[in-house]
C-alpha positions, 0 to 999 in steps of 0.5 A: 425596575422598569424605567421606560416602556414602549408599547406598540398598538394599531394606529387606528386604535385609541391610546389606553387609559392606564398603563395596565391597559396599554400593556394588555392591549399592546401588540408588543412591548419593550421595556428597560432602564435605558431610555435610548435603548427602549426608544430605539427598539420601540421605533424599530418595530414601528411599521405601517399601520402601527404606532409606538407610545413611549412612557416614563414609569413611576419608580417601581420594583417591577421585573417586566411589562407583564408585572405592571398589571394589578399594581399601582403603577398599572393604575397610572394614567397614560396621560401622566407618563406619556412622553411621545408617540412614534408612527410610521412615516408617510409615503413619498406619494403623499408628500408629492401630493402635498407639495403640489397642493402647496405649490412649493417643494418641501426641503429634501431633509424634511421629506426624508424625515416624513418618509422615514421608518418612523416620525415623531407624532406627539411630544408631551414634556416641556413643550407640546409638539404635533408634527404635521403629516403631509396632508396636515401641512397642506390644510394648515398652511393653505388655510392660513395663507388664504387670507395673507400673502404667501411667503414660501412658508410651510407649516410643519408642526404646531404647539397645540394652540395657535403657534406654528413651526415653519420652514422657508421652502425658498431656501430648501435644506438651509431653512431654519425652523422658525416659530410664528403664531396666528394673529401675529405680523404677516410675512416673516416679520415677527417670526423667531428662530427655534432651531438653526437647521432642520437636523437640529430641530429633529434632534431636539424633538426626538430627544424630548428637549425642544423648548420654544423660546420667545424672549431670547430667540432671534428674529428670522431674517430671510436671505432671499 
């Protein structure tokens, strides 16, 4: 049985439509029944110019990725079973250029994550999450704060809609990760804490357990 599949492909290529196509066009694959092992091996293989899609396969009796082709499992749409995609980290040069364009430094811990050997690109499970590249952080943050007072925020991720996850760059690595949405209150008022620390946020995103909480989340109250 194959419970999980990691398929590596060129970052410039489009994701295949079915699992059979994903396997056929993959530069390499990793499969197994243990989620953590498959993810770890798939991530480790991500290099510049490559990305790795992680799929949760339907119940099957297959003994390897090659056996997927020509089966009902192989005909499964990748969009029904994809959990998330890893890509190579950004360069430090890209991060520094983003900081200059923002006018504030990003927290060192977030810089470490963005420049790591792989970084979460998409997560499609309980929540949709898009981790922004340094250039995306600049585009989204500067576009929003062109019209409202700047508060030292950096928008680091989105929910596929108007929701944004923010860091308070004024407190560096002590920043929680907070949620805001377009059309809400200006400033930090109305933002809610989704993770007490950057490390907590990374851990939940990487594990696929992140859930944006609205009603029971506490409001962020900056200490500066």
